[in-house]
C-alpha positions as CSV (number, residue, x, y, z in Angstrom):
1,M,-0.4,27.9,-13.8
2,F,1.0,30.6,-16.0
3,Q,3.2,32.1,-13.3
4,A,4.5,28.6,-12.5
5,T,5.3,28.0,-16.2
6,D,7.0,31.3,-16.6
7,E,9.1,30.6,-13.5
8,L,10.0,27.1,-14.9
9,L,11.1,28.7,-18.2
10,K,13.4,31.1,-16.3
11,Q,14.9,28.2,-14.4
12,I,15.5,26.3,-17.7
13,R,17.4,29.3,-19.1
14,L,19.7,29.2,-16.1
15,G,20.5,25.5,-16.6
16,E,20.6,22.4,-14.5
17,D,21.4,22.5,-10.7
18,S,20.9,20.3,-7.7
19,S,17.1,20.4,-8.1
20,L,16.6,20.7,-11.9
21,E,17.4,18.2,-14.6
22,L,16.8,18.8,-18.3
23,K,16.4,15.9,-20.8
24,D,15.9,15.8,-24.6
25,L,14.3,12.5,-25.7
26,R,15.0,10.4,-28.7
27,Y,12.5,7.9,-30.2
28,K,12.6,4.7,-32.1
29,G,9.2,3.9,-33.6
30,N,6.7,4.2,-30.8
31,Q,9.2,3.9,-28.0
32,V,11.6,6.2,-26.2
33,N,15.1,5.2,-27.2
34,E,17.2,7.8,-25.4
35,P,18.0,8.2,-22.6
36,H,18.2,4.6,-21.6
37,R,15.6,3.4,-19.1
38,N,18.3,2.3,-16.6
39,S,20.1,5.7,-16.8
40,M,16.8,7.6,-16.3
41,A,16.0,5.4,-13.3
42,D,19.4,6.2,-11.8
43,E,18.8,10.0,-12.2
44,L,15.3,9.8,-10.7
45,A,16.4,7.8,-7.7
46,A,19.3,10.1,-7.1
47,M,17.0,13.1,-6.9
48,A,14.5,11.3,-4.6
49,N,17.4,10.3,-2.3
50,T,18.6,13.9,-2.1
51,S,15.9,16.5,-2.2
52,N,12.8,17.8,-4.0
53,G,13.5,18.2,-7.6
54,V,12.1,18.7,-11.1
55,F,12.9,16.9,-14.4
56,V,11.9,18.7,-17.6
57,L,11.6,16.5,-20.6
58,G,11.7,18.1,-24.1
59,V,14.6,20.5,-23.4
60,D,18.2,20.3,-24.7
61,D,20.4,20.4,-21.6
62,K,23.4,21.9,-23.4
63,S,21.7,24.7,-25.3
64,R,18.8,25.0,-22.8
65,T,16.5,25.2,-25.8
66,V,12.9,24.0,-25.6
67,V,12.6,21.4,-28.4
68,G,9.3,19.9,-27.1
69,I,7.8,16.5,-27.3
70,P,5.6,15.6,-30.3
71,E,1.9,15.3,-29.3
72,D,1.7,11.8,-30.6
73,K,4.5,10.8,-28.3
74,L,3.1,12.3,-25.1
75,D,1.3,9.1,-23.9
76,V,4.4,7.0,-24.9
77,V,6.6,9.2,-22.7
78,E,4.2,9.1,-19.7
79,T,4.0,5.2,-20.0
80,W,7.8,5.1,-20.2
81,L,8.2,7.2,-17.1
82,R,5.6,5.2,-15.1
83,G,7.3,2.0,-16.0
84,I,10.7,3.3,-14.9
85,C,9.3,4.5,-11.5
86,N,7.3,1.3,-10.9
87,D,9.7,-1.4,-12.2
88,L,13.3,0.0,-12.1
89,V,13.3,1.9,-8.8
90,N,13.0,0.1,-5.5
91,P,10.9,1.0,-3.5
92,Q,8.5,2.3,-6.1
93,L,9.0,6.0,-6.8
94,F,5.9,8.3,-6.7
95,C,6.4,11.2,-9.1
96,R,4.0,13.8,-10.4
97,I,3.9,13.9,-14.2
98,R,2.4,16.9,-16.0
99,K,2.2,17.8,-19.7
100,L,2.7,21.6,-20.1
101,P,2.3,23.7,-23.3
102,V,5.0,26.5,-23.3
103,V,6.0,29.2,-25.8
104,A,9.6,28.7,-26.7
105,E,12.0,31.5,-27.4
106,D,11.3,31.3,-31.2
107,G,7.6,32.1,-30.4
108,V,6.4,28.6,-31.2
109,E,4.2,26.7,-28.7
110,R,5.6,23.3,-27.8
111,V,4.7,20.7,-25.1
112,I,7.1,19.7,-22.4
113,V,6.7,17.1,-19.6
114,R,7.4,18.2,-16.1
115,V,8.2,15.4,-13.5
116,D,8.1,16.5,-9.9
117,V,10.3,14.2,-7.8
118,P,9.6,14.5,-4.0
119,K,12.3,14.0,-1.4
120,S,11.4,10.4,-0.4
121,L,11.1,8.9,3.1
122,Y,13.0,5.9,1.6
123,V,16.4,5.2,0.2
124,H,15.8,4.2,-3.4
125,Q,17.9,1.7,-5.3
126,S,18.1,1.9,-9.1
127,P,19.8,-0.4,-11.7
128,G,23.2,1.2,-11.1
129,G,23.1,1.0,-7.3
130,Y,22.4,3.8,-4.7
131,Y,22.9,7.3,-6.0
132,H,22.5,10.8,-4.6
133,R,22.7,14.1,-6.3
134,I,25.6,16.6,-5.9
135,G,25.0,19.8,-7.9
136,S,23.7,18.9,-11.3
137,S,25.1,15.3,-11.4
138,K,24.5,12.0,-9.7
139,R,27.1,10.2,-7.6
140,Q,27.3,6.7,-6.1
141,M,26.8,6.9,-2.3
142,T,29.7,5.9,-0.2
143,P,29.0,3.2,2.4
144,D,29.1,5.8,5.3
145,I,26.6,8.2,3.5
146,L,24.4,5.2,2.6
147,A,24.3,3.9,6.2
148,R,23.5,7.3,7.6
149,L,20.7,7.9,5.1
150,F,19.2,4.5,5.8
151,Q,19.2,5.3,9.5
152,Q,17.6,8.7,9.1
153,R,14.9,7.6,6.7
154,S,14.0,4.4,8.5
155,Q,13.2,6.4,11.6
156,A,11.1,8.9,9.6
157,R,9.3,5.9,7.9
158,I,8.3,4.3,11.2
159,I,6.7,7.4,12.3
160,R,4.9,8.7,9.2
161,F,5.0,6.5,6.1
162,D,1.2,6.4,5.8
163,E,1.2,10.2,5.7
164,Q,3.6,10.4,2.8
165,S,2.4,12.1,-0.4
166,V,1.3,10.0,-3.4
167,T,2.2,12.7,-6.0
168,V,1.0,10.6,-8.9
169,A,-2.6,10.6,-7.6
170,P,-5.0,13.6,-8.2
171,R,-6.9,15.1,-5.4
172,E,-10.1,14.2,-7.1
173,C,-9.5,10.4,-6.5
174,L,-10.6,10.9,-2.9
175,E,-14.4,10.3,-2.8
176,K,-16.7,12.1,-0.3
177,N,-18.8,9.0,0.1
178,L,-15.7,7.2,1.5
179,W,-14.2,9.9,3.7
180,G,-17.4,11.5,4.8
181,K,-17.8,9.0,7.7
182,F,-14.8,10.6,9.4
183,K,-16.4,14.0,9.7
184,T,-17.9,15.3,12.9
185,P,-19.8,18.4,13.9
186,L,-16.4,20.0,14.9
187,S,-14.8,19.3,11.6
188,P,-13.8,22.3,9.3
189,D,-16.5,23.3,6.8
190,S,-14.1,23.3,3.9
191,D,-13.6,19.8,2.5
192,D,-9.9,20.4,1.6
193,D,-9.2,22.0,5.1
194,F,-10.8,18.9,6.7
195,L,-8.9,16.4,4.5
196,I,-5.6,18.2,5.1
197,K,-6.2,18.4,8.8
198,L,-7.0,14.6,8.8
199,K,-3.9,14.1,6.7
200,L,-5.8,12.4,3.9
201,L,-4.5,15.2,1.7
202,T,-1.0,16.7,1.9
203,Q,0.2,20.1,0.9
204,D,3.8,20.9,0.1
205,D,5.7,24.1,0.5
206,D,4.6,25.2,-3.0
207,G,1.0,24.8,-2.1
208,K,0.5,21.6,-4.2
209,I,-2.2,19.4,-2.8
210,C,-2.3,15.6,-3.4
211,P,-3.5,12.5,-1.5
212,S,-1.5,10.8,1.2
213,V,-0.9,7.1,1.4
214,S,-3.7,6.8,4.0
215,G,-5.9,9.0,1.8
216,I,-5.5,6.6,-1.1
217,L,-6.0,3.5,1.1
218,M,-9.1,4.7,2.9
219,A,-10.9,7.2,0.6
220,C,-10.1,6.1,-2.9
221,K,-12.4,3.7,-4.7
222,N,-9.4,1.9,-6.4
223,P,-6.3,2.3,-4.3
224,Q,-4.5,-0.3,-6.4
225,E,-4.4,2.2,-9.3
226,F,-1.7,4.1,-7.3
227,L,-0.5,1.4,-4.8
228,P,-0.6,-1.8,-6.9
229,N,0.0,-4.2,-4.0
230,A,-2.5,-2.9,-1.6
231,F,-5.0,-5.8,-1.8
232,I,-5.7,-9.2,-0.3
233,Q,-5.1,-12.4,-2.2
234,A,-7.5,-15.0,-0.9
235,V,-7.4,-18.7,-1.8
236,A,-9.3,-21.7,-0.4
237,Y,-7.8,-25.2,-0.9
238,R,-9.6,-28.5,-0.6
239,G,-6.9,-30.2,1.5
240,T,-3.9,-29.3,3.6
241,E,-1.5,-28.5,0.7
242,R,-1.0,-25.4,-1.4
243,D,-1.9,-27.0,-4.7
244,A,-3.6,-25.1,-7.5
245,A,-5.3,-28.4,-8.7
246,Y,-7.2,-28.5,-5.4
247,Q,-8.4,-24.8,-5.3
248,L,-12.0,-24.4,-4.2
249,D,-12.2,-20.7,-4.4
250,A,-9.8,-17.8,-5.2
251,R,-10.3,-14.0,-5.2
252,D,-8.2,-10.9,-5.3
253,I,-9.9,-8.5,-2.9
254,F,-9.6,-4.8,-3.9
255,G,-11.0,-1.5,-2.7
256,P,-10.5,0.7,0.4
257,L,-9.1,-1.0,3.4
258,D,-12.4,-1.3,5.4
259,V,-14.0,-2.9,2.3
260,Q,-11.0,-5.3,2.0
261,I,-11.4,-6.4,5.7
262,I,-15.2,-7.0,5.2
263,E,-14.9,-8.9,2.0
264,A,-12.0,-11.1,3.3
265,Y,-14.1,-11.9,6.4
266,K,-17.0,-13.0,4.1
267,F,-14.6,-15.1,2.0
268,V,-13.6,-17.1,5.0
269,E,-17.2,-17.4,6.2
270,K,-18.3,-18.6,2.8
271,N,-15.6,-21.2,2.4
272,M,-15.3,-22.7,5.9
273,K,-17.2,-25.7,7.2
274,V,-19.8,-25.6,10.0
275,Y,-20.7,-28.8,11.8
276,A,-24.1,-29.3,13.5
277,V,-24.0,-31.7,16.5
278,K,-27.2,-33.1,18.2
279,E,-26.5,-33.4,22.0
280,P,-29.6,-33.8,21.9
281,A,-30.1,-30.1,21.3
282,R,-28.4,-28.9,18.1
283,R,-25.0,-27.1,18.4
284,D,-23.1,-25.6,15.6
285,I,-19.3,-25.9,15.5
286,P,-17.5,-23.6,13.1
287,Q,-14.3,-24.7,11.5
288,F,-12.7,-21.4,12.5
289,A,-13.4,-18.8,15.2
290,M,-14.7,-15.9,13.1
291,Q,-13.9,-13.4,15.9
292,A,-10.2,-14.4,15.6
293,I,-10.3,-14.3,11.8
294,F,-11.7,-10.8,12.0
295,E,-9.1,-9.5,14.4
296,A,-6.3,-11.2,12.3
297,L,-7.5,-9.5,9.1
298,V,-7.7,-6.1,10.7
299,N,-4.2,-6.4,12.1
300,A,-2.8,-7.7,8.8
301,V,-4.2,-4.8,6.8
302,A,-3.6,-2.1,9.4
303,H,0.0,-3.0,10.4
304,R,1.5,-4.2,7.1
305,D,4.4,-2.4,5.4
306,Y,2.9,-0.7,2.4
307,S,6.3,0.3,1.1
308,I,7.3,-3.3,0.2
309,Q,6.8,-3.7,-3.5
310,G,5.6,-7.0,-5.1
311,S,4.1,-8.2,-1.8
312,K,0.4,-8.2,-0.7
313,V,-1.6,-9.6,2.2
314,R,-2.2,-13.3,1.5
315,L,-5.1,-15.2,3.0
316,H,-4.8,-19.0,2.4
317,M,-7.5,-21.4,3.7
318,F,-6.8,-25.2,4.1
319,S,-8.9,-28.0,5.7
320,D,-6.8,-27.8,8.9
321,R,-5.7,-24.2,9.1
322,V,-5.8,-20.6,7.8
323,E,-2.5,-18.9,7.0
324,L,-2.4,-15.1,6.9
325,F,0.8,-13.4,5.5
326,S,1.3,-9.7,6.2
327,P,4.2,-7.9,4.5
328,G,6.8,-6.3,6.8
329,A,8.9,-7.2,9.8
330,I,7.8,-6.6,13.4
331,L,8.7,-3.1,14.5
332,N,12.1,-3.1,16.1
333,T,10.7,-2.6,19.6
334,M,8.6,-5.8,19.4
335,T,9.2,-9.5,19.4
336,I,7.0,-12.5,18.5
337,E,6.8,-13.3,22.2
338,S,5.7,-9.7,23.1
339,L,2.9,-9.5,20.6
340,P,0.1,-10.5,23.1
341,L,1.5,-8.2,25.7
342,R,2.3,-4.9,23.9
343,Q,1.1,-2.8,21.0
344,S,3.0,-0.8,18.5
345,S,1.8,0.6,15.2
346,R,3.6,1.1,11.9
347,N,0.7,3.1,10.5
348,E,-0.6,5.4,13.2
349,L,-2.9,7.3,10.9
350,L,-4.4,4.2,9.3
351,T,-5.1,2.6,12.6
352,S,-6.8,5.8,13.9
353,L,-9.0,5.9,10.7
354,L,-10.0,2.2,11.0
355,A,-10.9,2.8,14.6
356,R,-13.5,5.3,13.3
357,C,-15.1,2.9,10.7
358,P,-18.4,1.4,12.0
359,M,-18.6,-2.3,12.5
360,P,-20.7,-3.7,9.6
361,F,-21.6,-7.1,11.1
362,A,-24.8,-7.2,13.2
363,D,-24.2,-10.8,14.2
364,F,-20.5,-10.4,15.0
365,P,-19.6,-12.8,17.9
366,G,-17.5,-10.3,19.8
367,E,-18.2,-6.9,21.3
368,R,-17.1,-4.3,18.8
369,N,-18.5,-1.0,17.5
370,F,-15.7,-0.2,15.1
371,L,-13.4,-2.1,12.9
372,M,-10.2,-1.4,14.8
373,D,-9.6,-1.9,18.5
374,K,-7.1,0.6,19.9
375,R,-6.8,-1.1,23.3
376,G,-4.3,-3.7,22.1
377,E,-6.8,-6.7,22.6
378,G,-6.6,-8.0,19.0
379,V,-3.8,-10.5,19.4
380,P,-5.0,-11.9,22.8
381,I,-8.4,-12.4,21.3
382,I,-6.9,-14.3,18.3
383,L,-4.9,-16.6,20.6
384,S,-7.6,-17.3,23.2
385,V,-10.8,-17.8,21.1
386,S,-8.9,-19.9,18.5
387,E,-7.3,-22.1,21.1
388,K,-10.7,-22.6,22.9
389,L,-12.3,-23.8,19.6
390,S,-9.5,-25.9,18.1
391,G,-7.5,-26.9,21.2
392,K,-4.4,-25.6,19.5
393,R,-2.8,-22.2,20.0
394,P,-2.3,-20.0,16.9
395,E,1.3,-19.5,15.8
396,Y,3.1,-16.3,14.7
397,R,6.3,-16.7,12.6
398,L,8.6,-14.1,11.0
399,I,9.7,-15.1,7.5
400,D,13.1,-13.7,6.3
401,D,12.5,-10.6,8.4
402,T,10.1,-9.3,5.6
403,E,6.8,-11.0,6.3
404,L,4.7,-12.0,9.4
405,L,2.8,-15.3,9.1
406,L,-0.1,-16.1,11.4
407,T,-1.4,-19.7,11.4
408,I,-4.9,-20.3,12.9
409,F,-5.8,-23.9,13.3
410,A,-9.1,-25.4,12.5
411,A,-11.5,-27.2,14.9
412,Q,-11.5,-30.9,14.5
413,P,-14.8,-32.2,13.0
414,P,-16.8,-34.2,15.6
415,H,-17.5,-37.9,15.0
416,Q,-20.9,-39.4,14.7
417,S,-21.8,-41.6,17.7
418,P,-23.3,-45.1,17.3
419,D,-26.7,-43.9,18.5
420,G,-26.7,-41.0,16.2
421,S,-26.7,-38.4,18.9
422,A,-23.8,-36.6,17.4
423,L,-25.1,-36.3,13.8
424,V,-22.6,-34.1,11.8
425,I,-24.0,-31.9,9.1
426,D,-21.4,-30.3,6.8
427,H,-22.4,-26.8,5.8
428,S,-19.3,-26.2,3.7
429,P,-20.0,-24.4,0.3
430,M,-20.6,-26.5,-2.9
431,H,-18.0,-25.8,-5.6
């Protein structure tokens, strides 16, 4: 810690360069007044688009003097920074924010804020456009540079987005009771060695350790604290229209991904109708094939694009169908028509982890020991068992190249025969 701080002070004395930016802040009441939020967003995005870098707040960039940040303004500054990274930079920028006490040249201890900006796997847009950093200043990217950067980073993203560092998250947010299920007798004894090997933790060139996206999604009790849109929005409607006046049930489902899958499955099971038919022996007819619902939920959570801000998995139930929206386009090697025939994963690490999570439902209608099937049978199961129940084949549709919609149709309720042999009992929940 002390060595790192001493090294940072030496860098401050040398002044700004391609990986160091110094900022003195001004305040108005209980808010940061200067620099402007948009300008700061442009600077942060430019650094992330170029290389790993550090912003030091509380330093005059001209005199290179440590002026510090008043202690009563530290939380204000941190909130200001997080708001900029979350709201003004697209996609959201993950930065590591630290408050550091340092002894300035006049011998007085002051507090500065260090912001570590990682080189991103994305091309970030800020209020001023697309910037990159040349030397100690930012520049608008020309069309050819921007196109090349998009191409480079899109390829990297397809391969390893779920392994990207979430630098704002502390290592301690990964809980052993959540990641312990992935350990085997051959796993390293050291927890950190195991988590790094499994890529739930990442380690940069400076030895800094922080969780990966997959670590947050699978081993953090509240992933939404760091990835705000990583949840399932579930709504059940009385009829066939999306109308708030006819909502029967609604829930935002949070937690690790395996918990989200389980709770969303229970939401459908709770809210669907089950008909009992006497033929003369009683036979239950569910409104939806739960095996298909399960496979659809697993696919939606495992294959969605977690980089898309402001978009979550949406599960909407109607009397005649279930609609499941999953953020992200189909990978560029796939088409809607090829989904039942081929498999391709946006999140390889996530799918491998879900394939190691034990199946929690003892009465599950299909043959499954783990949440994820890595044989590519999920889509064929969704199509076949749903069509067998409802007589109507489920439909996949791509919306604006940013969201995949799966529609699973409901079974038609049987009608009571004149002699009463087909008595229908509605087991739908009471609201």
